[in-house]
C-alpha positions in Angstrom: 113.9 -50.7 216.3 111.1 -51.9 214.3 108.2 -53.5 216.1 107.2 -57.0 214.9 103.4 -57.2 213.7 101.3 -59.8 215.5 100.5 -63.0 213.6 96.6 -63.4 213.3 95.8 -66.9 213.6 92.8 -68.2 211.4 91.1 -71.2 212.5 89.1 -71.8 209.4 90.1 -72.8 206.0 89.4 -71.4 202.5 89.5 -74.8 200.7 86.5 -75.7 199.1 84.6 -78.6 200.6 82.8 -81.4 198.6 79.0 -81.0 198.9 77.4 -83.7 200.4 73.9 -84.3 199.3 71.7 -87.3 199.9 73.8 -90.2 200.9 72.6 -93.6 199.2 72.5 -96.4 201.7 74.9 -99.2 201.5 73.7 -101.6 198.5 72.4 -104.8 200.0 71.7 -108.2 199.0 68.1 -109.1 198.2 66.3 -112.5 198.1 64.0 -112.8 195.3 61.3 -115.7 194.8 59.9 -117.0 191.5 56.8 -119.4 192.2 55.5 -121.9 189.3 52.2 -120.1 188.1 49.2 -122.1 188.2 46.3 -119.7 186.7 45.5 -117.8 183.6 47.3 -120.4 181.3 50.2 -118.5 182.0 53.4 -119.9 180.3 55.8 -116.9 181.0 58.3 -116.4 183.6 59.4 -113.3 184.7 63.2 -113.6 185.0 65.3 -115.9 182.4 68.4 -117.5 183.5 70.6 -115.0 182.0 69.0 -112.3 184.3 69.2 -114.7 187.3 72.9 -114.9 186.6 73.2 -111.3 186.5 71.5 -111.0 189.7 73.4 -113.7 191.4 76.5 -112.2 190.4 75.4 -108.8 191.9 75.1 -110.6 195.5 71.4 -111.5 195.2 69.9 -114.7 196.0 67.0 -116.2 193.8 64.7 -118.7 194.6 62.8 -120.6 192.1 60.1 -123.2 192.4 60.6 -126.4 190.7 59.5 -126.5 186.8 58.7 -122.7 187.1 60.3 -122.1 183.7 59.0 -125.4 181.8 56.2 -123.5 179.8 58.8 -121.0 178.5 61.4 -123.7 178.0 63.7 -122.9 180.5 64.6 -125.8 182.5 65.7 -126.2 186.2 69.2 -127.0 185.2 69.3 -123.5 183.5 68.4 -121.6 186.6 70.8 -124.0 188.7 73.7 -123.2 186.5 72.7 -119.6 186.6 73.2 -119.8 190.4 69.5 -119.9 191.4 68.1 -122.3 194.3 65.4 -124.6 193.1 62.8 -125.6 195.8 59.9 -128.1 195.5 57.7 -126.3 198.1 55.9 -123.3 196.8 55.5 -121.9 200.4 59.2 -121.7 200.6 59.4 -119.5 197.7 56.8 -117.1 198.9 59.0 -116.4 202.2 61.3 -114.4 199.8 61.1 -110.7 201.0 60.6 -110.0 197.1 58.2 -112.1 195.0 58.4 -111.5 191.2 55.3 -113.1 189.4 54.2 -113.6 185.6 50.4 -114.0 186.6 48.5 -112.1 189.1 48.0 -112.7 192.6 45.4 -115.2 193.1 43.2 -116.5 196.1 45.4 -119.6 196.4 48.5 -117.2 196.9 47.0 -115.3 200.0 47.8 -117.5 202.8 51.6 -117.8 201.7 52.1 -113.8 201.4 54.3 -112.7 203.8 54.0 -109.5 206.1 55.6 -106.4 204.4 56.5 -108.4 201.2 57.3 -106.8 197.9 55.2 -108.1 194.9 56.1 -107.3 191.3 53.2 -109.1 189.0 50.5 -108.1 186.6 46.9 -106.9 187.8 44.6 -108.3 185.2 41.7 -105.7 186.1 39.2 -108.2 184.5 39.5 -110.9 187.2 40.8 -108.7 190.3 38.7 -108.9 193.5 38.4 -106.9 196.4 39.3 -109.6 198.9 42.6 -110.1 197.3 43.6 -106.5 197.7 42.1 -106.4 201.3 44.0 -109.2 202.2 47.2 -107.7 200.8 46.6 -104.4 202.7 46.2 -106.4 206.0 49.8 -107.7 205.1 51.2 -104.4 204.6 52.3 -105.4 201.1 54.0 -103.1 198.5 52.9 -104.2 195.2 54.2 -103.0 191.7 52.1 -103.9 188.5 53.5 -104.6 185.1 50.6 -102.4 183.4 51.4 -99.2 185.0 55.4 -99.4 185.5 56.9 -96.6 183.7 60.5 -96.1 182.4 62.9 -92.8 182.3 61.1 -91.9 178.8 57.7 -92.1 180.7 56.4 -95.1 178.6 55.3 -98.6 179.7 58.1 -100.8 178.8 56.3 -104.2 179.8 53.1 -103.2 178.2 54.8 -101.9 174.8 56.6 -105.2 174.7 53.6 -107.4 175.2 51.5 -105.3 172.6 54.3 -105.5 170.2 54.3 -109.3 170.6 50.2 -109.5 170.3 50.1 -107.3 167.5 52.9 -109.1 165.2 51.5 -112.7 166.5 48.0 -111.5 165.5 48.6 -111.9 161.7 50.5 -115.2 162.1 47.3 -116.4 163.8 45.1 -114.7 161.2 47.0 -116.5 158.4 46.8 -119.8 160.1 42.9 -119.7 160.5 42.3 -118.6 157.1 44.0 -122.0 155.7 41.4 -124.6 154.4 42.9 -126.9 156.8 41.3 -124.9 159.8 38.0 -124.6 157.8 38.7 -121.0 156.7 38.1 -119.4 153.3 41.5 -121.0 152.0 43.0 -117.9 151.0 46.8 -116.8 151.5 47.2 -114.0 153.7 48.5 -111.2 151.6 47.9 -112.9 148.1 50.3 -113.2 145.4 50.9 -111.7 141.9 47.6 -111.4 139.9 45.4 -112.0 142.6 44.0 -109.1 144.7 45.4 -108.9 148.1 43.4 -110.2 151.3 41.7 -107.3 153.2 42.5 -106.7 156.8 40.7 -104.5 159.0 42.2 -103.2 162.3 40.2 -101.4 165.0 42.5 -99.4 167.3 45.6 -97.9 166.3 47.8 -98.3 169.4 50.8 -100.2 169.4 48.8 -103.8 169.1 47.2 -101.9 165.7 50.7 -100.7 164.7 52.5 -103.8 164.8 49.3 -105.8 163.4 49.5 -103.4 160.5 53.2 -103.9 159.9 53.0 -107.5 159.8 49.9 -107.4 157.5 51.8 -105.1 155.4 54.9 -106.9 155.0 52.9 -110.1 153.8 51.2 -107.9 151.3 47.8 -107.5 152.4 45.7 -104.5 152.1 45.3 -103.0 155.5 42.6 -100.4 157.0 42.7 -99.0 160.4 40.1 -97.5 162.4 40.4 -95.5 165.7 38.6 -92.5 167.3 41.8 -90.7 167.8 43.1 -88.6 164.8 46.3 -88.3 166.8 46.8 -92.2 167.1 46.1 -92.5 163.3 48.5 -89.9 162.4 51.3 -91.5 164.7 50.8 -95.0 163.4 51.2 -93.7 159.7 54.4 -91.8 160.9 55.7 -94.8 162.6 55.1 -97.3 159.7 56.3 -94.9 157.4 53.9 -94.5 154.6 50.3 -93.6 154.1 47.5 -96.0 155.1 43.8 -96.0 154.6 42.4 -94.7 158.2 39.3 -93.6 159.3 37.6 -92.6 162.7 35.0 -95.4 164.1 31.9 -94.5 162.3 29.6 -97.4 162.6 28.3 -97.2 158.8 31.6 -97.0 157.3 33.1 -99.9 159.7 30.1 -102.3 158.9 30.6 -101.7 155.1 34.6 -102.4 155.4 33.7 -105.4 157.6 31.4 -106.9 155.3 34.1 -107.6 152.4 37.1 -108.3 154.5 38.9 -111.5 155.3 40.4 -110.5 158.8 39.1 -108.1 161.6 41.3 -107.5 164.5 40.2 -105.8 167.5 43.0 -104.0 169.2 41.3 -100.9 171.0 42.8 -100.2 174.4 40.9 -98.6 177.5 42.8 -96.4 180.1 40.2 -97.3 182.9 37.3 -99.9 182.7 35.8 -102.1 179.9 36.9 -101.9 176.0 34.3 -100.0 173.9 32.2 -102.6 172.1 32.2 -101.1 168.7 31.2 -104.2 166.3 27.8 -105.1 167.0 26.4 -108.8 166.3 24.6 -107.8 163.1 27.9 -106.6 161.7 29.6 -109.7 162.6 26.5 -111.7 160.8 27.0 -109.7 157.6 30.6 -110.9 157.1 31.7 -113.4 154.6 31.6 -117.0 155.9 35.5 -118.3 156.6 36.4 -114.8 157.5 38.7 -114.5 160.8 37.9 -112.4 163.7 40.5 -111.9 166.2 39.6 -109.8 169.4 43.1 -108.6 171.1 41.0 -106.4 173.3 39.1 -109.6 175.0 41.4 -109.0 178.2 39.4 -106.1 178.7 36.1 -107.2 177.7 36.4 -107.3 173.9 35.2 -104.8 171.3 33.3 -107.4 169.2 29.7 -108.3 170.6 30.1 -111.8 169.5 33.4 -112.6 171.2 33.7 -115.1 174.3 36.8 -115.8 175.9 38.7 -118.9 174.7 41.8 -120.7 175.7 45.2 -121.5 174.1 43.9 -125.3 174.1 40.7 -124.5 172.6 41.3 -121.0 170.6 38.5 -120.6 168.3 34.7 -120.9 167.7 32.3 -120.2 164.9 29.6 -117.8 164.9 27.6 -116.7 161.7 30.2 -118.8 159.8 33.1 -116.4 161.1 36.0 -117.9 162.7 36.5 -116.0 166.3 39.8 -116.2 168.0 39.4 -114.8 171.6 42.2 -115.8 173.3 43.3 -113.4 176.3 46.9 -113.2 177.2 48.1 -113.7 173.4 51.8 -113.0 174.6 51.7 -116.2 176.8 51.4 -118.3 173.6 54.7 -117.0 172.6 56.0 -117.4 176.0 60.0 -117.5 175.6 60.0 -114.0 173.9 57.6 -112.9 176.2 59.7 -114.0 179.1 62.5 -112.1 177.7 60.9 -109.2 177.3 59.7 -109.1 181.0 63.1 -110.0 182.2 64.7 -107.3 180.2 62.5 -104.6 182.0 62.8 -106.4 185.6 66.4 -107.3 186.1 67.7 -103.7 185.7 65.0 -102.5 187.9 66.0 -105.1 190.8 69.7 -104.5 190.3 68.8 -100.7 190.9 66.8 -101.6 194.1 69.4 -103.6 195.4 72.0 -100.6 194.9 69.7 -98.2 196.6 69.2 -100.4 199.6 65.6 -101.8 198.6 62.3 -100.5 196.8 61.4 -98.0 199.3 64.7 -95.9 198.7 64.5 -96.6 195.1 61.0 -95.0 194.4 62.3 -92.0 196.5 65.0 -91.2 194.0 63.2 -92.5 191.0 60.0 -90.8 190.5 58.9 -92.4 187.4 58.5 -95.7 189.0 56.0 -94.2 191.5 53.1 -94.8 188.8 53.7 -98.5 189.1 53.2 -98.8 192.9 49.4 -99.6 193.3 49.9 -100.6 196.8 52.5 -99.3 199.4 53.1 -100.8 202.8 49.5 -101.9 203.0 48.1 -98.4 201.7 46.2 -98.5 198.5 47.6 -95.7 196.2 45.9 -96.6 192.8 42.9 -94.1 192.5 41.1 -96.1 190.1 41.6 -99.3 191.9 40.0 -97.6 195.0 36.9 -96.3 193.5 36.2 -99.5 191.8 36.5 -101.6 194.8 35.3 -98.8 197.5 38.5 -98.9 199.4 40.6 -96.3 201.0 43.0 -94.3 198.6 46.1 -92.9 200.0 48.6 -90.6 198.0 51.7 -92.2 197.3 53.7 -89.1 197.2 52.7 -88.0 200.6 53.4 -91.6 202.2 56.9 -91.7 200.8 57.4 -88.0 202.1 56.1 -88.9 205.3 58.7 -91.8 205.5 61.4 -89.5 205.2 
């Protein structure tokens, strides 16, 4: 009689289990406030009605101050139809946990800012004060700046869009002020058959310089570009697709070219503080009467010694017979296009923050966004700002790691 083998029971299974990694928190509806801008001649609005409609249909609430979009020709009716709530009390807009502004925080805003609020806005280094930062730190604000916000490709999408607008607009502005009606030389920017083209000098080969050069070339002008970075000059030539007259900034060469040009554009950037001043008063005094200087770098101090800040209402002044256009924030003069460009960046960012359960979770998953955060829960996380205003600096990566 054969003996039956005992059955071995196994309490474990060899089936493969799904790997569980970092579980995302449940998506939550956010409340976003958009106040009407009252400073810096700001005409832009950070979210268009179309963007608001997308946010609302994804379960978020949007509160907008009465007439906030007027300067960009977006009416209250457009926003209410998109699902936003229009309010007449500025303080009520500021009660939203997420505040989106197209101009920097100003002193008048400080009493209205809430504890632990998230604020997305530009910084404007030239007008920033230590008291504003200190007040925001006391209220444990998390602040994201337009200027430093990066995307997946490690570029700065809002800065790039605004630079493209400023660069393209520069030549339209120059053409306007070269006309006799505006006391210019009475020449057509670009020229026509049988007449030598107008001469345009561009100082700075960044995005503003590139788009200014594109517009000038399209109009038929002769373009010469100066920059101290040979890499930037090469990149500009590659992007435009054909050879241009380029040079490093050598004072005697620059002075010689400025003497005979009709338009000079200052488009130098600066990573940290003030823009270097490369065009002296003497160089400007030797320029032809009726020629036009447009200093786009005026946002960071300007690169012409004769530059003084002007406004959209009174954009020009004359010095040595040369027309100077020194309006900061040129994109604000093309507010609808600029608003659309900003909205295209911020709307997907806000949607993603909602899906991740808030901005704190979003910056944990999206490392490239960290460069845009200059304050996290009241701790100053931008080294340049901490040095400039002598305030305590905290490393953002350490802060985020310690939250987990």
